[in-house]
N, C-alpha and C positions, 0 to 999 in steps of 0.2 A: 452715617449708618455704611457699615459693611453688607457687599453684595455676597452671599453664601454662594461659596463652589459649585454646589450642585443647587441647581434652581428651583429641584422640586423639593428642597428642603427650607422651609421657613421659618426662621426661629427653632431649628432644632425640631421642627413638627414635621412629620412624613405625611406628603399628599398624596390624596387616592391613586393619581398617576403612578406615583414611584413604589406604592405598595402593590398595585398590579403588576408591575413590571418585575416587581422580585417573588411574588408569587406565581405568576405566570409569565415565565422565561418565553420570550420570541421562538424559539427551537425547539421547544418540549413535544413538539409531535411530529419533528422532523427527525432522519435519520442523518447521521454523518452523510457525508455527500463530497467526491473529491474535484470534479472537474464538470463543469456544463459542456463543455465542448472539447473533446480528446482531439488530438495533433492526430490525424491519419499520417503515416510517414513507413518509408522501407523498412523492413525488418530483417536482421541475418537468417540464414537456413541452418545456419551453424556458429555455435559459440567456443571456443576455448580458453582452458584456464586449468585450475586445480582444485580438488575436492577439501572441502575443510577436514575431512578426517583421513588428508594425505593423498597423494596420485594425483598426476596429470589427467584432464578431462577435455574430453570434445565430446560435445551434447549436439547432437543433430535435430532439428527441429523438422517433426514428418506431419505434424496435427497441430488443431487448435492447441494452445499451449500458454498456460499462464505464467508468468515469471514473475516472482513476489523478491522485490531488492530490500535487503534488509541493513541492519546495522547493528553493532555493539552499543549496548546500555539504551536501547528501546524497549518499553516494555510492549508495546503493538507488534514490535517484530518478533520478541520472544514468546508473546502468545501465539502469533502465529505459527511460528518454527514448531513450537510443542502442542499446535491443536489436533487435533483430527480432522483429515479436511477431506471427508466422505463428501461433503456438500460439493465437491470438485470430479467427482467419478465421470468417466468419460474425458477428462481435460488431461493434458501431460501438465506437472506444476513443477515447474525449476525453482527453488529458493536460492536467490544468488545474493552475492556482496561485491564492493568492489576493494574492499581489504578482507583478510583476515581478522578472526577472533582474538583480539588482543589479551581479553579478559576472561577467556575460556568458557563464555556463556552457555554456546553453542556443542559443548564436549559430550554430552547426554542426549544430545537431541535425535528424535527416533528416524531423522532424514538427512544427509549430509547438506550443506551447503556450498554451492558453486563460486568459488574466487575469480570472477570475469571482469577485471577493469576494464580493458579494450571492447569487450561483448556494450557496457554499459555506456563507454563512450559513443561506440555505434549506434546504439539505442536512444542515446542522448540522454541520459536519464544521469541528472546532478544530485536529486536531494532524495535518499531512502528516508522513511519507508514509503516506497513506491511499487505500484504493480503494472503490467502489461499484459494485454491479451493479444498473443502473436497468432496471426493466418499465416503459416508457411507455405500454402499452397498460392494465397495470393501475395505473398512477400510482404507484408504489412503490417503494421501495428494498428489492430481496430481499435482497441480503447486503452485509457491507462488513468491513473488515479492514485491518490493519496491512500495508501494503507492503514486502514482500523483496526479491522478484524475480518474473519472470514467471512461470515453473513453478512457483511458490509460487502466486500469484495463480490461474492456470488451474487448479491442482489444489482449490482453496479453491472455486472457484466452478461448476465440474463439474458437480456433482448439480446445478445450477440450469439447465444449459441444455439445450436441445431433443437429445432421441436421435434 
């Protein structure tokens, strides 16, 4: 007798446990979450690079700032770049990338993208899509995580914002 690959399948029948898992996914009530323990580390007070729409850039971080690192050919990145970011009122938001947009996806974006590979090295960001909440007064990255969308990021950084 051959052993089925899926132990919940017996002679082609689906067991109650397999049916329950397929109808009630484990994460159905949970929103996506990036990291349980962010790496608190030093952050720069200034970043240099160039803007996606042309021109050199020097960005000084003077207040709590959300840095959002995107890349080309990334649905979540595109959604964030083209979303209404009112949920982040009171924060500076800088959208950045390590490379220029080779596919011109960002050409009609409502805000420019800071191309700053050296800043991303300093911040130890290796894989976009990613976000960091930077406190320039303390000179620290307060929290970080994987970027899924504006509402997810807003929920994850809420406890770090002044009330």
